Each structure stands twice: as C-alpha cells, then as structure tokens.
C-alpha positions as CSV (number, residue, x, y, z in Angstrom):
1,M,83.7,-46.4,-37.8
2,N,84.6,-49.4,-36.0
3,N,85.9,-48.7,-32.6
4,G,87.0,-45.3,-33.2
5,S,90.6,-46.1,-32.0
6,I,93.6,-44.6,-33.9
7,V,96.7,-46.4,-33.4
8,M,100.1,-44.2,-33.7
9,I,103.1,-46.7,-34.6
10,G,106.6,-46.0,-35.2
11,W,110.2,-47.3,-34.7
12,P,112.4,-46.0,-31.8
13,D,113.6,-42.6,-31.9
14,S,110.7,-41.9,-34.7
15,G,109.6,-38.6,-32.9
16,K,106.5,-39.8,-30.9
17,T,107.5,-38.5,-27.6
18,N,107.8,-34.9,-28.9
19,Y,104.8,-35.2,-30.8
20,L,102.6,-36.6,-28.1
21,A,103.7,-33.7,-25.7
22,A,102.9,-31.1,-27.9
23,L,99.7,-32.9,-28.9
24,W,98.8,-32.6,-25.4
25,D,99.6,-29.4,-24.8
26,A,96.9,-28.4,-27.7
27,L,94.6,-30.5,-26.3
28,R,94.4,-28.9,-22.5
29,T,94.7,-25.4,-24.2
30,G,92.2,-26.0,-27.0
31,Q,94.6,-25.0,-29.7
32,G,93.8,-27.4,-32.6
33,K,91.1,-29.1,-34.3
34,I,90.4,-31.4,-31.8
35,V,89.8,-31.4,-28.2
36,A,90.1,-34.1,-25.6
37,P,86.5,-34.1,-23.6
38,I,87.7,-36.8,-21.5
39,P,91.0,-36.6,-19.7
40,P,93.4,-39.4,-19.8
41,D,93.8,-41.7,-16.8
42,E,97.6,-41.4,-16.9
43,I,99.4,-38.5,-18.2
44,R,102.7,-38.7,-16.4
45,Y,104.7,-39.7,-19.5
46,V,103.6,-36.4,-21.6
47,E,103.8,-34.3,-18.6
48,E,107.3,-35.0,-18.1
49,A,108.0,-34.5,-21.8
50,L,106.2,-31.4,-21.6
51,A,108.4,-30.4,-18.4
52,F,111.6,-30.7,-20.3
53,Q,110.2,-28.6,-23.1
54,S,109.1,-26.0,-20.9
55,K,113.1,-25.8,-19.9
56,G,114.0,-25.7,-23.7
57,E,115.2,-29.2,-23.7
58,F,113.7,-32.3,-25.9
59,A,113.4,-35.4,-23.2
60,P,116.1,-37.4,-23.3
61,R,115.2,-40.8,-24.0
62,S,117.7,-42.1,-21.4
63,D,116.3,-39.9,-18.4
64,K,115.6,-41.9,-15.5
65,N,111.9,-40.6,-14.8
66,I,111.2,-40.3,-18.3
67,E,111.8,-43.9,-18.7
68,E,109.8,-45.1,-15.8
69,S,106.9,-43.4,-16.8
70,R,106.8,-45.1,-20.4
71,R,103.8,-46.9,-20.7
72,D,100.8,-47.3,-23.4
73,F,99.3,-44.0,-23.3
74,S,95.9,-43.0,-24.8
75,V,93.3,-40.4,-24.6
76,T,89.7,-39.7,-26.0
77,V,89.3,-37.0,-28.9
78,R,86.7,-35.7,-30.9
79,L,86.3,-32.5,-33.5
80,K,86.2,-29.3,-31.8
81,D,83.7,-27.8,-34.2
82,E,81.5,-30.8,-34.1
83,P,80.5,-31.6,-30.6
84,S,78.0,-34.6,-31.8
85,S,80.5,-36.0,-33.9
86,E,81.9,-39.6,-33.1
87,P,84.7,-39.6,-30.3
88,A,87.9,-41.2,-31.5
89,Y,90.1,-43.0,-29.3
90,I,94.1,-42.5,-29.5
91,V,96.2,-45.2,-28.4
92,V,100.0,-45.4,-28.6
93,P,101.1,-48.7,-27.3
94,D,104.7,-49.1,-26.2
95,I,105.7,-45.6,-26.9
96,T,109.5,-46.3,-27.0
97,G,108.9,-48.2,-30.4
98,E,110.3,-51.5,-29.1
99,L,107.2,-53.3,-29.8
100,W,107.0,-52.4,-33.6
101,K,110.7,-53.0,-33.6
102,H,110.2,-56.3,-32.3
103,A,107.5,-57.1,-34.6
104,V,109.0,-56.2,-37.8
105,E,112.1,-58.4,-36.5
106,T,110.0,-61.2,-35.6
107,T,107.2,-60.7,-37.5
108,E,105.0,-61.4,-34.6
109,I,102.7,-59.0,-32.4
110,A,101.2,-59.1,-29.1
111,A,97.7,-60.5,-29.7
112,E,96.3,-57.4,-27.7
113,W,97.9,-55.0,-29.9
114,L,96.7,-57.2,-33.2
115,D,93.4,-57.2,-31.9
116,E,93.6,-53.5,-31.6
117,L,94.8,-52.8,-35.0
118,Q,92.0,-55.1,-36.1
119,R,89.4,-53.0,-34.6
120,A,91.1,-49.6,-35.4
121,S,89.6,-46.7,-37.6
122,G,93.2,-45.6,-38.8
123,A,96.5,-45.1,-37.8
124,I,99.3,-42.8,-37.7
125,L,102.9,-44.0,-38.8
126,F,106.0,-41.7,-37.9
127,V,108.7,-41.2,-39.8
128,R,111.8,-38.9,-38.3
129,V,114.0,-36.5,-40.2
130,L,117.6,-37.3,-39.4
131,S,117.2,-39.9,-36.6
132,E,120.2,-41.3,-35.3
133,D,118.2,-44.6,-35.7
134,N,117.9,-44.7,-39.2
135,C,119.7,-47.4,-40.7
136,A,120.4,-47.3,-44.9
137,P,120.6,-50.3,-46.5
138,L,124.5,-51.1,-46.7
139,D,126.1,-50.4,-50.4
140,W,129.4,-51.6,-52.1
141,V,131.4,-48.8,-50.7
142,T,130.0,-49.6,-46.9
143,S,130.2,-53.4,-47.3
144,E,133.8,-53.1,-47.8
145,K,134.5,-50.9,-45.4
146,F,133.2,-53.0,-42.8
147,L,134.9,-56.1,-44.4
148,T,138.1,-54.4,-44.0
149,M,137.9,-53.6,-40.4
150,R,139.6,-56.1,-37.8
151,K,137.2,-54.9,-35.3
152,L,133.7,-52.9,-35.2
153,S,132.7,-50.4,-33.0
154,E,129.1,-51.4,-31.1
155,A,127.8,-48.6,-33.3
156,Q,128.9,-50.1,-36.5
157,Q,128.0,-53.3,-35.6
158,K,124.7,-52.3,-34.8
159,K,124.3,-50.5,-38.2
160,A,125.7,-53.7,-40.3
161,K,123.0,-55.9,-38.3
162,G,120.3,-53.2,-38.3
163,I,116.9,-53.6,-40.6
164,P,117.0,-50.5,-43.3
165,T,114.8,-48.0,-42.1
166,Q,112.8,-48.1,-45.4
167,I,112.4,-51.8,-44.9
168,A,111.1,-51.5,-41.6
169,L,108.6,-48.7,-42.5
170,C,107.3,-51.6,-45.5
171,E,106.9,-54.0,-42.9
172,M,105.0,-51.5,-40.6
173,L,103.0,-50.9,-43.2
174,R,102.1,-54.5,-44.4
175,F,100.9,-55.0,-40.8
176,L,98.7,-52.2,-41.1
177,E,97.6,-53.2,-44.7
178,H,96.8,-56.9,-43.2
179,T,95.3,-56.0,-40.1
180,L,93.3,-52.5,-40.2
181,P,89.2,-53.1,-41.3
182,T,87.5,-51.4,-44.0
183,G,84.7,-48.9,-42.9
184,S,81.4,-50.0,-42.6
185,N,80.5,-48.1,-46.2
186,G,83.4,-50.4,-47.5
187,E,85.8,-47.3,-47.5
188,N,89.6,-48.1,-46.9
189,P,91.1,-47.5,-43.2
190,K,92.5,-44.1,-43.2
191,V,96.6,-43.8,-42.4
192,A,98.5,-40.6,-41.7
193,V,102.2,-41.0,-42.3
194,V,103.8,-38.2,-40.2
195,V,107.6,-37.2,-41.0
196,T,108.5,-35.6,-37.7
197,A,111.4,-33.0,-36.8
198,W,110.1,-30.9,-40.3
199,D,112.2,-28.2,-39.3
200,L,115.3,-29.6,-39.8
201,V,115.1,-29.9,-43.4
202,D,116.3,-26.8,-45.7
203,A,114.3,-24.7,-47.4
204,Q,114.5,-26.4,-50.9
205,T,113.4,-29.6,-49.4
206,A,110.4,-28.0,-47.3
207,G,109.1,-26.3,-50.5
208,R,109.1,-29.8,-52.3
209,G,106.8,-31.1,-49.5
210,P,107.0,-34.2,-47.3
211,E,105.8,-36.7,-50.1
212,A,108.9,-35.6,-52.0
213,Y,111.2,-36.3,-49.3
214,L,109.8,-39.3,-48.6
215,R,111.0,-40.1,-52.3
216,K,114.3,-39.0,-52.2
217,E,115.1,-40.3,-48.9
218,Y,112.8,-43.7,-48.7
219,P,112.3,-44.5,-52.1
220,L,111.1,-48.1,-51.6
221,F,108.5,-47.1,-48.6
222,S,107.6,-43.9,-51.0
223,G,106.7,-46.6,-53.8
224,R,104.3,-48.8,-51.7
225,L,103.0,-46.0,-50.2
226,A,101.7,-45.2,-53.7
227,D,100.7,-48.7,-54.8
228,T,98.7,-49.7,-51.8
229,G,94.8,-50.1,-52.5
230,L,94.2,-51.2,-49.5
231,L,94.5,-47.7,-47.5
232,D,94.0,-44.2,-47.7
233,I,97.2,-42.7,-47.1
234,A,98.1,-38.8,-46.6
235,V,101.3,-37.6,-45.5
236,F,102.2,-34.7,-43.1
237,G,105.5,-32.9,-42.4
238,V,105.2,-31.9,-38.4
239,S,107.3,-29.9,-36.4
240,A,106.1,-30.6,-33.1
241,L,107.4,-27.1,-31.7
242,G,108.4,-25.1,-34.7
243,G,112.1,-25.4,-34.3
244,D,115.5,-27.4,-32.6
245,F,116.6,-26.2,-29.2
246,A,120.0,-26.8,-30.6
247,D,119.3,-23.5,-32.1
248,P,119.7,-20.3,-29.4
249,A,117.6,-18.3,-31.7
250,F,115.0,-20.8,-31.6
251,K,115.0,-21.0,-28.1
252,E,114.7,-17.5,-27.4
253,K,111.9,-17.0,-29.4
254,Y,110.3,-20.0,-28.3
255,F,110.5,-18.8,-24.2
256,K,109.0,-15.4,-25.9
257,G,106.1,-17.3,-27.3
258,Q,107.1,-16.2,-30.6
259,V,107.1,-19.7,-32.2
260,T,104.6,-22.9,-32.5
261,G,104.4,-26.2,-33.7
262,Y,103.3,-26.7,-37.6
263,V,102.4,-29.1,-40.1
264,T,102.9,-28.8,-43.7
265,T,100.8,-30.6,-46.7
266,G,101.4,-30.7,-50.4
267,A,104.1,-28.8,-52.1
268,G,104.8,-25.8,-54.3
269,K,101.7,-23.6,-55.0
270,T,99.4,-25.4,-53.4
271,Q,101.5,-26.5,-50.3
272,I,99.5,-25.8,-46.9
273,V,101.3,-24.8,-43.8
274,E,98.9,-24.6,-40.5
275,P,100.0,-24.1,-36.8
276,D,98.0,-26.5,-35.8
277,I,99.9,-30.2,-34.8
278,T,96.5,-31.9,-34.5
279,A,95.7,-31.7,-38.3
280,P,96.8,-35.4,-38.9
281,I,94.4,-36.5,-36.5
282,A,91.7,-34.1,-37.5
283,W,92.1,-35.7,-40.9
284,I,91.7,-39.4,-39.7
285,I,88.6,-38.5,-37.8
286,A,87.0,-36.1,-40.5
287,G,87.9,-37.6,-43.7
288,D,90.1,-35.4,-46.3
289,E,87.9,-32.7,-46.6
290,D,90.6,-30.0,-45.8
291,Q,93.2,-31.6,-47.8
C-alpha cells in the first residue's frame, strides 16, 4: 500500500466541505466503518463547517471565518473492525478546489501535490448534483443566444468561457491515471467517484443509481470511467446529512436527530443504501469485499 494516503480532489463547489464536516463528525463519534486513531493537527475548518450544520445551515463559501480557516486538511484513519489494519492518511489539498481548477486550466500542478499523488494509494473524486458551478458545453442554441447579446453579464461571460464540467472531470481523471502508482502486487490504484448532494435527485433517478446518473449527465466522463484500464473505479451517491436544509420538514427532522447521511451504490434490486458516509474511504482501504 504505497504511503497509505488517499487524496481527495474536486472542482470548486463539488461538495468536499459538507462531506468533510460529516466525515469528521462520523470519525469523532465512531459512527462508521473507519476511525481516526490520531486526531488531526488542524481541525478548525471542519469544526467551523460543523458549527454551521448544527444551526441547520450549510457553510457559505463566502463566510469570512470559514475562508480564513481554509487550508490543506489531513487525518489518519483505519478500519474500525480491524485494529491491526494499515492506517490510511486522508489528504485534502486546497479544500476550495482552486488547485484542481488551475491544474485543469493550465495542465500544471504544484510539485508537492504531484509527489503526493505519485505516492498515494487511492483517491476520491467529487462530483456534485446541481452545482451552480457546473458548466455544460455550449450547444448551437446557447451559442446563438450569446452571439446575439450586445452585453453579457459576468455570470454569462463565465459560462461562455468556462471549461465544461465533464471535460474538467476527464482531465482530473487523467491526472489520477498518470500519477497514482500501482500497488505492490501490481493491482490498479482505487478511485472512489463520489456524487454528492444525492438527496437532491428525484426518486426515479435515485433508483437508477449514481452510475446511471453520470451516464445521463456526464456521458463523456462516464465513458472514460468505463474505459480506463489503469484504475479500479467505484461510484457512490452520497448525501452528507440526508437532506437539504432548504426543506423545512428535513430541517425539523435533522434537529430531532431523525435523519442521517447515507451512501448508495448499485441500482434496482441490487442497490444498497447505508447510513455510513465513510463507506467510500473504507472501500479504498479494504478493497471491494463489501461492494
């Protein structure tokens, strides 16, 4: 297992903050398949995010305190049921996602993080449902609309110039393909693709599972996942808290402790939904016995 590190990567607003806050809550309360035997040195960021969640709010990206506490986050974990198992070191460089945005736009990445990837055992790649930062490729209708406008708003200019999300996802996957090393026995490195804010999809979409969601929303990226022979891929749908604070009914249940985050894999009769948001990390550490 190389250096035992698991690198979390994702575009800005891909759901890393809410997932990390829920993950830290699960680790400190022992409510998952993995535990943190050694507390992280710096937990201000996740504690600030948890403070917002305790008030029934998601941490705003523009909050000054949250912004000042943004930094690389890391924590050592191991499987709860296997005390003698090798520890894994979860690393989240630049939680905001700007590092990866810059890497995709310039095809360059800081040497320290390139080295980290080249020593890592696996990675988690985040994709968020209905993110405001999701950028779809321009089609003929949209292009004509932009061309006929005399002046574009700042948001329209950003959309017109932005890299389509699925292109960015393919590029981040390419980074992982060419940097993550094979295991000591020649096995492919593991990458968990985590589709966050899964509670926002409708019941029919949820029943079809996260892989079907990617095929529909990001067909190019989904095709790359299916075709890669360099990585061992598993796709997870994740709701960090089990619902959306914009829904008053959910917020009431949340304060009463009646809801919890969950992870879903598979589809139809083989679909599994479990109240353990540590599952993607446990899969990377333990392999695919539970999948």
